[in-house]
N, C-alpha and C positions, 0 to 999 in steps of 0.2 A: 506493497499497500503504499503509497506517495504522503508528503507531507502535507498536507493544505497548503499556500496559500496565504502570510499571516497579514490579514487583509485589514485596514482601521475602517471600518462605515463611515465615522468623521471624517478621517479622511478625501474618500471618496466624496463624501453629499459638498465637502466644501472640495472639491477638485475645479478645475476653472474648464469648461461646457470648449468642442472640440471650432476650435477660428472654421466658417465660416469659409468654401471653399478649399479645405484642406483636407477631404475624404479620403484621396489617393494616398495623405502623408503616410507611412512606414507607424502604424497601430505598438504600440509598444505596452503600451497598460494595456492591454487585450480586457479593457469596461464591457463590455458588455458582453459574457462570456460569465455563465456560473467559477466561482471560486477557482472546482477543480479542473473546470475543464482549461481555466487559465490556468491554473498550473503546469496542464501534460501541457500545453499551447506551448510555454516557455521551453518545456523537454525541447520537443521536434524544435524549436532551434537552437536550442543549445546542437543539439543531436547533426543534427545538420549544418550547421555552421564545422561544425569541427570533420566531421565524413568527407566538406570541402573540403578539408585545410588538408598537405602534403605533412607540413608542422605543426609543431606545436600552440595551442594562441590561449595566449594570456584572459584573463580575467575584467580586465576594462577591455577589450576588444570582448566575449564572449557579455558585457554585462550588458551592449551600443541594442544585443537584438532580443531584449528580458524589459521591464516592467522594472521603477523604481522600488516596487515594492518587494523583485522577487533578491532573493539570494544565492548567485551560482553555486556558491559552492553547495546551500541544501538540494537546488534540484541536479551538479554533478556526482552529491550522496546520490540520490533517487536514480540516476542512471546506471552510478553502479551496483544498487543492486542488483536492478536487472538486468543486469547483462551476469550477471555467474551462471557460472554455469555452462557461457557461450563460449567458443570461438576464440572470441577476442576481449578484449577490456577496453577501462578505457585509464589514461594512466596518465599524472604527474610530474614533468619533466619539462624542462630546462624553465625554468618560471609561469607555465602552462599547462595545458591540457592536449592529447591526444590520444587516438586510434587505433591498437595494435595488435597484429594477433600475438596471439600466447604461445610460451617457445615451445612448449610440449607438442605445436602441433607444426614446429616445423617442419620436419619430415616428409610431413603427408604431404604441403604446398609445394615444396621441390616436387615430388615424388611422379607432382601429380601440374605443373604447371610450370613456364618460366615465366610466373608474373614477380615469385617472389622475392622478399628483399633478397639483397647477393648480400655477406658475408663480407666484414672487411676486413685483410690479414693484412699484418703486421711479419716485419722483421726484428731481430731484436734493436735491431739500432733505431729503429723506424719507432715503433715503441718507451725505447728509450731517452729518443729525443721527444715526440710525441710527453712523453710524463717533464721530461724536462720544464719544458714548454707552459705542460699548467702550471706548476706549481711556482716558476718564476720566475710569471709576466705581470707587465711586457720585458720581452729579455732578445737583444739581438744576434747574431753571432758569430762575436766576441766572446759574448757572455755565454754561448754554449762551450765554446770552446775551452772556456776556461770551469767548465764544467766537464769535458770527455775526456780534455786533452788533445785536441789535435779537431782541424776544423770540420764541419760539419757540411753538406755538402747542397748546393745549390738545390738538386737531382732531387736529393732525398727529400729537401723541404722543398718543392714543390709537387710532392706525391702528395703529403698531406695538406698543400692545400687543394689540392688536387683534390679529395675528397673530404671538400670541404673543414676539416679540422679545424683549419689553424689559417688566421688572417695576418693583413698587416697591424701595426699596433702603431701609440704613438712612438713620433722620431727619441732615438735614444741621444743619454746626452755626451754624446764621444764627438770626435772631432770627423766630422763631415758627417753626425748627425746621421748617422742607420735609421733603416726601418729597425722596427722590436716586429715579435710574433707573438700573439697574445690566441690564445683555442676560441670555436668558435661555436653557436647556437648544435651544430652541428656533432660540437662532436661531447658537447652534454646527455645530450639523445640519444649517441654511440652507447654512452657507458653508462646508461638510465642514475644521471645526476639530474639533482635541477637545476644549485647552484654548483660553486665550484665551492665554499662551505662544502660538501658532499662528498668530494676526497677523502679517501683513507690517508691513515699516518703516510706517512712519504717516505719511512723502512719499509710499512709494508708494500708498496705504491710499487716500488729502487727491488725488493726481488722479485717482486711479480714477473721482471722481464727476464726470466733468466737463460726459459726456455727458445728455442730457436724463430719460431714464428707465434704470431695470437692472432686468433679469429675472435670476432666480435658480433653476434645476430641485428643488424635492427631492424 
């Protein structure tokens, strides 16, 4: 059972009538619907918005499609409750929400179609550099050289950039003001993080790069 919208009768009575000639304007409030149907309508709008987006959608963006009396968080919780037992879920990541298939169905998706998400594969050095950027951003190539004791190739950085895991950051306060590198929203999504504060302890993260390759399913 979904939560009922926390509607205040007084607020509805005191609300301003719709201006003449504005019938075509997007109706966020759905005031003409009964309380339960309004809530269902808002849930549908949240779901449609998330299904249409290939990246996480933040709270402010979702709030634009529902009424002032609707709680985005409560609507999300009701949608999540209805998805229990389904092969996909509504996950919070990278400061927003997105639909994604559950990990236990990854092999079935691969076996049935070529449309499934492809894993991100990393060499040991790529994972090490990505880890260094994540924990020390913004950092330039000279800073990476200090960490690894050798130059990090531009090709390696280009591969991480091509995978949309890193991007250019602010200029470094060094001679020539070189570009720095920072992680992206895709990085958070790929590693199932909401923010960079969710990164594991540094020693544990570095220890996790011992194998020759790493694969991350997104």
